[in-house]
C-alpha positions in Angstrom: 226.4 87.5 237.6 225.4 87.0 241.1 225.2 90.2 243.6 227.1 90.2 247.3 225.2 88.8 249.7 226.4 92.0 251.8 225.0 94.4 249.1 221.3 95.6 249.3 218.7 93.6 246.8 219.1 95.2 243.2 215.8 97.3 241.8 212.6 95.6 241.1 213.3 96.5 237.4 216.5 94.5 237.8 214.4 91.6 239.5 211.5 92.0 236.5 214.1 91.8 233.9 215.6 88.3 235.4 212.7 86.8 235.8 211.4 87.8 232.0 214.6 86.5 230.6 214.3 83.2 232.8 211.1 83.0 231.1 211.9 83.3 227.9 214.7 80.9 228.3 212.7 78.2 230.0 209.7 78.5 227.4 212.4 78.1 224.8 213.6 74.9 226.2 210.0 73.8 226.6 209.4 74.9 222.8 212.5 73.2 221.4 211.3 70.4 223.3 207.6 70.0 222.1 209.1 70.5 218.5 211.3 67.6 218.7 208.6 65.8 220.3 206.2 66.4 217.2 208.3 65.9 214.4 209.2 62.8 216.5 205.4 61.3 216.7 204.9 62.8 213.4 207.4 60.5 211.7 207.4 57.0 213.9 203.4 56.9 214.7 202.2 58.7 211.5 200.2 61.3 213.2 199.0 64.5 212.3 200.5 67.4 213.0 197.8 68.5 215.8 197.8 65.0 217.2 201.4 65.0 217.1 201.7 68.3 219.5 198.9 66.7 221.5 201.0 63.6 222.4 203.7 65.4 222.6 202.7 68.0 224.6 201.0 65.6 227.1 204.5 63.2 227.5 206.1 66.9 228.1 203.9 67.6 230.9 204.0 64.4 232.6 200.3 63.4 231.9 201.6 60.3 229.7 201.2 59.0 226.2 197.9 58.7 224.3 198.5 57.1 221.4 199.8 53.7 221.4 202.7 52.7 219.6 202.5 50.1 217.0 206.3 49.6 215.5 209.2 49.0 217.6 210.9 52.4 216.3 208.2 54.1 217.7 207.8 52.5 220.7 211.8 53.4 221.3 211.5 56.9 220.6 208.6 57.4 223.0 210.5 55.7 225.6 212.9 57.8 224.8 211.1 61.1 224.5 209.3 60.3 227.8 212.9 60.3 229.8 214.2 63.3 227.9 210.6 65.0 228.6 210.5 64.4 232.3 214.0 65.9 232.6 213.2 68.6 230.5 210.3 70.0 232.3 211.7 69.9 235.6 214.8 71.6 234.5 212.5 74.2 232.2 210.9 74.7 235.9 214.1 75.2 237.4 215.3 78.1 235.1 211.6 79.5 235.2 212.1 80.4 239.1 215.9 80.6 239.7 215.6 84.5 239.7 212.9 84.2 242.6 214.8 81.5 244.9 217.8 83.7 244.5 216.2 86.6 245.3 214.6 85.1 248.8 218.1 83.9 249.2 219.9 87.0 249.3 217.0 88.7 251.4 217.6 86.7 254.3 221.3 85.8 253.4 220.8 82.6 253.5 224.6 81.1 252.7 224.8 78.2 250.7 227.8 76.0 251.3 229.5 74.7 248.4 
């Protein structure tokens, strides 16, 4: 629950707890996304698990594809996974840094209009 902006900042222990929870949530989203990519690359590209991990992590972090798709199913999977990964990576970063941004806004009492 968000704190009232007129109340003082919560103690640092509360802030650290929020950061840890957000980091766990963000890393969980990234982990699930990486697993989806690994399974897709393993199935559609007939790659080993290490190569599937490498390809999925490169796409997920925005570095680009490593292995070229040789069939249409692989191309379709790679296209959708790339679109999904772009959104997922940015969402995960937002989840992880949200407590810091929230504390900054609360500290300087910046109002956000709805």
